[in-house]
KEKEDO-610595 format. One record per atom (N, C-alpha, C): residue in three letters; atom name; x, y, z. Coordinates in pm, 1 decimal. Layout:
residues N
r res = ALA atom = CA x = X y = Y z = Z
...
This chain:
residues 86
r res = MET atom = N x = 2607.4 y = -3028.7 z = -5167.4
r res = MET atom = CA x = 2588.9 y = -2953.9 z = -5159.8
r res = MET atom = C x = 2389.1 y = -2928.0 z = -5159.8
r res = ILE atom = N x = 2320.0 y = -2944.1 z = -5037.6
r res = ILE atom = CA x = 2179.5 y = -2894.2 z = -5102.4
r res = ILE atom = C x = 2123.3 y = -2742.2 z = -5002.6
r res = GLU atom = N x = 2127.8 y = -2670.5 z = -5191.1
r res = GLU atom = CA x = 2059.9 y = -2522.3 z = -5103.7
r res = GLU atom = C x = 1880.6 y = -2564.3 z = -5104.5
r res = THR atom = N x = 1817.2 y = -2470.7 z = -5059.1
r res = THR atom = CA x = 1693.1 y = -2508.7 z = -5028.1
r res = THR atom = C x = 1632.7 y = -2338.3 z = -5006.5
r res = ILE atom = N x = 1506.1 y = -2297.8 z = -5116.7
r res = ILE atom = CA x = 1473.8 y = -2201.6 z = -5087.5
r res = ILE atom = C x = 1287.7 y = -2262.0 z = -5080.0
r res = LYS atom = N x = 1195.2 y = -2183.1 z = -4995.1
r res = LYS atom = CA x = 1075.8 y = -2195.6 z = -4898.4
r res = LYS atom = C x = 1010.6 y = -2054.6 z = -4973.7
r res = LEU atom = N x = 904.4 y = -2091.2 z = -5019.1
r res = LEU atom = CA x = 815.3 y = -1987.2 z = -5049.5
r res = LEU atom = C x = 638.3 y = -1999.9 z = -5035.2
r res = GLY atom = N x = 594.7 y = -1980.0 z = -4900.2
r res = GLY atom = CA x = 488.8 y = -2052.2 z = -4875.2
r res = GLY atom = C x = 515.4 y = -2197.2 z = -4874.3
r res = THR atom = N x = 390.1 y = -2259.2 z = -4929.0
r res = THR atom = CA x = 402.9 y = -2423.6 z = -4923.7
r res = THR atom = C x = 502.0 y = -2468.8 z = -5033.3
r res = LEU atom = N x = 562.7 y = -2403.1 z = -5108.4
r res = LEU atom = CA x = 656.3 y = -2441.1 z = -5214.9
r res = LEU atom = C x = 772.4 y = -2448.9 z = -5176.6
r res = ARG atom = N x = 834.4 y = -2565.9 z = -5186.0
r res = ARG atom = CA x = 1000.9 y = -2599.2 z = -5173.2
r res = ARG atom = C x = 1125.9 y = -2631.0 z = -5303.0
r res = TRP atom = N x = 1173.3 y = -2539.0 z = -5293.3
r res = TRP atom = CA x = 1294.2 y = -2567.1 z = -5392.5
r res = TRP atom = C x = 1424.8 y = -2566.7 z = -5360.0
r res = SER atom = N x = 1444.2 y = -2696.3 z = -5397.2
r res = SER atom = CA x = 1583.4 y = -2766.9 z = -5368.4
r res = SER atom = C x = 1677.8 y = -2812.7 z = -5463.5
r res = ILE atom = N x = 1790.6 y = -2785.4 z = -5465.4
r res = ILE atom = CA x = 1887.5 y = -2764.7 z = -5556.2
r res = ILE atom = C x = 2034.6 y = -2834.5 z = -5514.4
r res = PHE atom = N x = 2007.2 y = -2985.2 z = -5568.7
r res = PHE atom = CA x = 2165.3 y = -3055.6 z = -5537.2
r res = PHE atom = C x = 2264.7 y = -3013.6 z = -5613.1
r res = SER atom = N x = 2346.9 y = -2969.0 z = -5550.2
r res = SER atom = CA x = 2469.6 y = -2977.1 z = -5637.7
r res = SER atom = C x = 2597.4 y = -3088.3 z = -5625.6
r res = GLY atom = N x = 2647.3 y = -3106.9 z = -5715.9
r res = GLY atom = CA x = 2740.5 y = -3267.0 z = -5730.0
r res = GLY atom = C x = 2690.0 y = -3348.3 z = -5740.6
r res = ARG atom = N x = 2776.5 y = -3490.0 z = -5729.3
r res = ARG atom = CA x = 2741.9 y = -3552.5 z = -5657.7
r res = ARG atom = C x = 2776.7 y = -3639.3 z = -5592.4
r res = GLN atom = N x = 2746.0 y = -3581.9 z = -5455.1
r res = GLN atom = CA x = 2793.1 y = -3644.1 z = -5326.9
r res = GLN atom = C x = 2726.2 y = -3757.3 z = -5288.3
r res = LYS atom = N x = 2815.5 y = -3798.5 z = -5241.7
r res = LYS atom = CA x = 2716.9 y = -3989.5 z = -5142.6
r res = LYS atom = C x = 2625.0 y = -3888.8 z = -5035.7
r res = LYS atom = N x = 2643.3 y = -3843.2 z = -5000.3
r res = LYS atom = CA x = 2566.0 y = -3757.0 z = -4854.0
r res = LYS atom = C x = 2467.5 y = -3700.1 z = -4873.7
r res = ASN atom = N x = 2441.6 y = -3614.5 z = -5037.0
r res = ASN atom = CA x = 2321.3 y = -3575.9 z = -5120.2
r res = ASN atom = C x = 2183.3 y = -3693.1 z = -5123.2
r res = TYR atom = N x = 2276.2 y = -3769.5 z = -5127.4
r res = TYR atom = CA x = 2209.7 y = -3915.2 z = -5218.3
r res = TYR atom = C x = 2098.7 y = -4000.3 z = -5111.2
r res = ARG atom = N x = 2242.2 y = -3979.4 z = -4957.8
r res = ARG atom = CA x = 2152.1 y = -4039.6 z = -4857.2
r res = ARG atom = C x = 2006.7 y = -3966.0 z = -4811.8
r res = VAL atom = N x = 2075.1 y = -3794.9 z = -4766.9
r res = VAL atom = CA x = 1984.8 y = -3726.6 z = -4731.4
r res = VAL atom = C x = 1834.6 y = -3753.8 z = -4796.3
r res = CYS atom = N x = 1869.9 y = -3708.4 z = -4934.8
r res = CYS atom = CA x = 1741.1 y = -3768.0 z = -5026.3
r res = CYS atom = C x = 1662.8 y = -3885.0 z = -4989.7
r res = ARG atom = N x = 1686.6 y = -4000.8 z = -5004.1
r res = ARG atom = CA x = 1622.3 y = -4111.5 z = -4969.9
r res = ARG atom = C x = 1543.9 y = -4079.7 z = -4817.8
r res = ILE atom = N x = 1691.0 y = -4066.9 z = -4715.9
r res = ILE atom = CA x = 1572.0 y = -4045.8 z = -4571.1
r res = ILE atom = C x = 1453.2 y = -3974.1 z = -4586.3
r res = ILE atom = N x = 1450.1 y = -3839.2 z = -4659.0
r res = ILE atom = CA x = 1376.7 y = -3692.4 z = -4609.0
r res = ILE atom = C x = 1246.8 y = -3742.7 z = -4739.2
r res = THR atom = N x = 1279.5 y = -3810.1 z = -4837.7
r res = THR atom = CA x = 1137.3 y = -3843.5 z = -4950.8
r res = THR atom = C x = 1065.7 y = -3993.8 z = -4964.4
r res = THR atom = N x = 1039.3 y = -3971.4 z = -5038.9
r res = THR atom = CA x = 949.3 y = -4131.0 z = -5073.1
r res = THR atom = C x = 994.6 y = -4157.3 z = -5193.9
r res = PHE atom = N x = 1094.7 y = -4102.0 z = -5307.6
r res = PHE atom = CA x = 1129.1 y = -4112.5 z = -5402.3
r res = PHE atom = C x = 1187.7 y = -4245.8 z = -5448.5
r res = HIS atom = N x = 1149.3 y = -4261.0 z = -5536.4
r res = HIS atom = CA x = 1155.2 y = -4453.9 z = -5628.2
r res = HIS atom = C x = 1352.0 y = -4429.0 z = -5610.4
r res = PRO atom = N x = 1369.0 y = -4559.5 z = -5607.9
r res = PRO atom = CA x = 1537.7 y = -4557.4 z = -5564.6
r res = PRO atom = C x = 1570.3 y = -4538.1 z = -5724.0
r res = LEU atom = N x = 1537.0 y = -4608.6 z = -5777.8
r res = LEU atom = CA x = 1562.2 y = -4625.3 z = -5961.4
r res = LEU atom = C x = 1550.0 y = -4470.2 z = -5976.6
r res = ASP atom = N x = 1490.5 y = -4380.1 z = -5953.6
r res = ASP atom = CA x = 1491.6 y = -4211.8 z = -5970.2
r res = ASP atom = C x = 1624.6 y = -4189.6 z = -5908.9
r res = ILE atom = N x = 1660.0 y = -4238.9 z = -5771.1
r res = ILE atom = CA x = 1779.7 y = -4174.8 z = -5714.9
r res = ILE atom = C x = 1941.3 y = -4239.2 z = -5786.8
r res = GLU atom = N x = 1905.6 y = -4394.6 z = -5816.3
r res = GLU atom = CA x = 2017.2 y = -4389.6 z = -5925.1
r res = GLU atom = C x = 2034.6 y = -4310.9 z = -6045.8
r res = ASP atom = N x = 1922.9 y = -4333.5 z = -6106.0
r res = ASP atom = CA x = 1937.7 y = -4255.3 z = -6247.0
r res = ASP atom = C x = 2016.4 y = -4079.3 z = -6231.4
r res = CYS atom = N x = 1986.1 y = -4030.9 z = -6116.6
r res = CYS atom = CA x = 2050.1 y = -3885.6 z = -6061.5
r res = CYS atom = C x = 2187.9 y = -3923.9 z = -6007.0
r res = LYS atom = N x = 2270.4 y = -4026.4 z = -5956.7
r res = LYS atom = CA x = 2398.0 y = -4089.5 z = -5947.4
r res = LYS atom = C x = 2493.0 y = -4092.6 z = -6087.8
r res = SER atom = N x = 2387.8 y = -4101.5 z = -6176.7
r res = SER atom = CA x = 2488.3 y = -4138.3 z = -6324.1
r res = SER atom = C x = 2486.5 y = -3999.2 z = -6335.6
r res = PRO atom = N x = 2614.3 y = -3991.2 z = -6459.8
r res = PRO atom = CA x = 2630.2 y = -3833.0 z = -6479.2
r res = PRO atom = C x = 2579.8 y = -3803.8 z = -6595.0
r res = VAL atom = N x = 2533.7 y = -3910.3 z = -6684.5
r res = VAL atom = CA x = 2447.8 y = -3887.0 z = -6791.0
r res = VAL atom = C x = 2416.4 y = -3995.3 z = -6829.9
r res = ASN atom = N x = 2288.0 y = -3967.2 z = -6875.0
r res = ASN atom = CA x = 2170.9 y = -4063.4 z = -6897.9
r res = ASN atom = C x = 2149.7 y = -4062.9 z = -7071.9
r res = LEU atom = N x = 2128.2 y = -4212.2 z = -7111.4
r res = LEU atom = CA x = 2126.5 y = -4190.8 z = -7254.2
r res = LEU atom = C x = 1995.4 y = -4080.5 z = -7393.9
r res = ARG atom = N x = 1924.4 y = -4107.3 z = -7248.3
r res = ARG atom = CA x = 1811.0 y = -3996.6 z = -7302.9
r res = ARG atom = C x = 1714.7 y = -3951.7 z = -7181.6
r res = PRO atom = N x = 1670.0 y = -3812.7 z = -7255.0
r res = PRO atom = CA x = 1561.8 y = -3773.2 z = -7183.4
r res = PRO atom = C x = 1454.2 y = -3898.5 z = -7171.0
r res = LYS atom = N x = 1335.6 y = -3851.2 z = -7038.6
r res = LYS atom = CA x = 1285.4 y = -3965.8 z = -6975.0
r res = LYS atom = C x = 1163.9 y = -3897.1 z = -6864.2
r res = ILE atom = N x = 1064.0 y = -3937.0 z = -6924.3
r res = ILE atom = CA x = 976.0 y = -3875.9 z = -6749.3
r res = ILE atom = C x = 917.5 y = -4087.6 z = -6652.1
r res = ASP atom = N x = 912.0 y = -3978.1 z = -6577.4
r res = ASP atom = CA x = 824.1 y = -4112.5 z = -6510.6
r res = ASP atom = C x = 736.4 y = -4069.4 z = -6397.8
r res = LEU atom = N x = 617.3 y = -4095.8 z = -6364.8
r res = LEU atom = CA x = 501.9 y = -4029.3 z = -6361.5
r res = LEU atom = C x = 443.8 y = -4146.2 z = -6272.5
r res = TYR atom = N x = 458.2 y = -4107.4 z = -6110.4
r res = TYR atom = CA x = 410.7 y = -4150.5 z = -5987.4
r res = TYR atom = C x = 320.3 y = -4090.7 z = -5943.0
r res = GLN atom = N x = 210.0 y = -4161.8 z = -5853.9
r res = GLN atom = CA x = 104.9 y = -4083.4 z = -5821.3
r res = GLN atom = C x = 129.6 y = -3970.9 z = -5672.6
r res = ASP atom = N x = 233.4 y = -3950.3 z = -5645.9
r res = ASP atom = CA x = 285.2 y = -3851.5 z = -5591.7
r res = ASP atom = C x = 376.9 y = -3751.7 z = -5591.6
r res = TYR atom = N x = 449.5 y = -3778.7 z = -5763.2
r res = TYR atom = CA x = 555.0 y = -3686.0 z = -5781.9
r res = TYR atom = C x = 576.9 y = -3730.3 z = -5922.6
r res = HIS atom = N x = 634.1 y = -3660.3 z = -6042.5
r res = HIS atom = CA x = 695.2 y = -3696.6 z = -6141.7
r res = HIS atom = C x = 872.1 y = -3676.1 z = -6124.9
r res = PHE atom = N x = 924.2 y = -3758.6 z = -6197.1
r res = PHE atom = CA x = 1066.6 y = -3746.6 z = -6208.4
r res = PHE atom = C x = 1118.4 y = -3714.6 z = -6377.3
r res = LEU atom = N x = 1187.1 y = -3580.1 z = -6414.7
r res = LEU atom = CA x = 1204.3 y = -3577.8 z = -6538.1
r res = LEU atom = C x = 1340.7 y = -3551.0 z = -6584.4
r res = ILE atom = N x = 1404.7 y = -3616.8 z = -6706.0
r res = ILE atom = CA x = 1551.1 y = -3593.9 z = -6728.6
r res = ILE atom = C x = 1545.7 y = -3526.2 z = -6824.6
r res = LEU atom = N x = 1613.3 y = -3409.6 z = -6853.2
r res = LEU atom = CA x = 1590.2 y = -3315.3 z = -6942.0
r res = LEU atom = C x = 1741.9 y = -3289.6 z = -7012.0
r res = HIS atom = N x = 1724.7 y = -3266.8 z = -7148.5
r res = HIS atom = CA x = 1887.5 y = -3232.6 z = -7211.4
r res = HIS atom = C x = 1875.9 y = -3067.8 z = -7245.2
r res = PHE atom = N x = 1986.5 y = -3040.8 z = -7237.5
r res = PHE atom = CA x = 1991.3 y = -2851.6 z = -7286.1
r res = PHE atom = C x = 2138.2 y = -2866.2 z = -7447.5
r res = PRO atom = N x = 2125.3 y = -2847.1 z = -7512.3
r res = PRO atom = CA x = 2184.3 y = -2793.5 z = -7549.0
r res = PRO atom = C x = 2308.1 y = -2704.3 z = -7478.2
r res = SER atom = N x = 2425.2 y = -2728.1 z = -7455.3
r res = SER atom = CA x = 2546.6 y = -2618.0 z = -7409.0
r res = SER atom = C x = 2628.5 y = -2528.4 z = -7476.3
r res = MET atom = N x = 2644.7 y = -2426.4 z = -7491.3
r res = MET atom = CA x = 2729.0 y = -2346.3 z = -7573.9
r res = MET atom = C x = 2828.9 y = -2261.9 z = -7586.3
r res = ASP atom = N x = 2974.8 y = -2291.3 z = -7691.2
r res = ASP atom = CA x = 3087.0 y = -2176.1 z = -7605.5
r res = ASP atom = C x = 3025.1 y = -2062.3 z = -7621.1
r res = SER atom = N x = 3116.2 y = -1979.9 z = -7586.0
r res = SER atom = CA x = 3131.5 y = -1821.4 z = -7610.6
r res = SER atom = C x = 3102.5 y = -1812.7 z = -7786.8
r res = TYR atom = N x = 3138.9 y = -1878.1 z = -7870.7
r res = TYR atom = CA x = 3106.5 y = -1821.1 z = -7981.9
r res = TYR atom = C x = 2967.0 y = -1852.0 z = -8051.1
r res = GLY atom = N x = 2888.8 y = -1973.5 z = -7980.6
r res = GLY atom = CA x = 2767.6 y = -2006.6 z = -7973.9
r res = GLY atom = C x = 2802.7 y = -2116.2 z = -8093.4
r res = THR atom = N x = 2916.3 y = -2206.3 z = -8051.4
r res = THR atom = CA x = 2939.2 y = -2304.9 z = -8124.4
r res = THR atom = C x = 2877.4 y = -2413.6 z = -8037.9
r res = PHE atom = N x = 2803.5 y = -2524.5 z = -8069.4
r res = PHE atom = CA x = 2742.4 y = -2658.6 z = -7987.6
r res = PHE atom = C x = 2890.4 y = -2723.3 z = -7944.8
r res = VAL atom = N x = 2892.5 y = -2712.2 z = -7794.7
r res = VAL atom = CA x = 2977.4 y = -2810.0 z = -7696.8
r res = VAL atom = C x = 2919.8 y = -2955.5 z = -7687.2
r res = GLU atom = N x = 2880.2 y = -2966.0 z = -7558.0
r res = GLU atom = CA x = 2768.1 y = -3085.2 z = -7559.7
r res = GLU atom = C x = 2664.4 y = -3009.9 z = -7500.1
r res = THR atom = N x = 2612.0 y = -3159.6 z = -7436.1
r res = THR atom = CA x = 2481.5 y = -3196.1 z = -7407.8
r res = THR atom = C x = 2464.2 y = -3132.7 z = -7247.7
r res = LYS atom = N x = 2380.3 y = -3057.0 z = -7163.1
r res = LYS atom = CA x = 2406.5 y = -3078.5 z = -7009.8
r res = LYS atom = C x = 2234.7 y = -3159.5 z = -7028.8
r res = GLU atom = N x = 2243.6 y = -3200.8 z = -6885.1
r res = GLU atom = CA x = 2135.8 y = -3252.7 z = -6875.1
r res = GLU atom = C x = 2078.4 y = -3221.2 z = -6676.1
r res = VAL atom = N x = 1966.7 y = -3175.2 z = -6685.8
r res = VAL atom = CA x = 1937.6 y = -3144.4 z = -6532.5
r res = VAL atom = C x = 1815.4 y = -3223.8 z = -6503.6
r res = LYS atom = N x = 1804.2 y = -3312.6 z = -6419.9
r res = LYS atom = CA x = 1698.3 y = -3405.5 z = -6348.4
r res = LYS atom = C x = 1629.5 y = -3328.6 z = -6228.6
r res = VAL atom = N x = 1515.1 y = -3330.7 z = -6251.2
r res = VAL atom = CA x = 1367.1 y = -3263.5 z = -6160.3
r res = VAL atom = C x = 1301.5 y = -3395.9 z = -6080.7
r res = PHE atom = N x = 1254.9 y = -3358.6 z = -5961.6
r res = PHE atom = CA x = 1172.2 y = -3443.0 z = -5880.5
r res = PHE atom = C x = 1065.7 y = -3325.1 z = -5888.0
r res = TRP atom = N x = 953.6 y = -3364.1 z = -5899.2
r res = TRP atom = CA x = 838.8 y = -3238.8 z = -5917.9
r res = TRP atom = C x = 702.8 y = -3296.9 z = -5864.4
r res = GLY atom = N x = 660.9 y = -3213.7 z = -5762.2
r res = GLY atom = CA x = 551.2 y = -3276.8 z = -5690.7
r res = GLY atom = C x = 474.6 y = -3144.2 z = -5657.9
r res = LYS atom = N x = 355.9 y = -3174.8 z = -5600.6
r res = LYS atom = CA x = 223.9 y = -3102.3 z = -5516.9
r res = LYS atom = C x = 312.1 y = -2954.6 z = -5409.9
r res = ASP atom = N x = 419.6 y = -3014.3 z = -5384.7
r res = ASP atom = CA x = 469.7 y = -2822.9 z = -5278.7
r res = ASP atom = C x = 645.9 y = -2838.9 z = -5357.5
r res = PHE atom = N x = 685.8 y = -2891.1 z = -5422.5
r res = PHE atom = CA x = 854.4 y = -2948.0 z = -5462.8
r res = PHE atom = C x = 840.3 y = -2903.3 z = -5602.7
């Protein structure tokens, strides 16, 4: 599922789940590097990273996930495409 919020020229799109349809849409409507799309398909990458391109940046960030007792459970991963209007 793809949710998009627009505020002026800024576009914030949230791709939830790892559905093949999401990746096809992303490849069609964007100029993202194919290896970045492949990184998004992977459930977990071994380390955080930043790829810098002329028209966008791609980030993979890791955050600790805690249970209700404040005990570390696992690492959650967030993948971000960051550009001029998105």
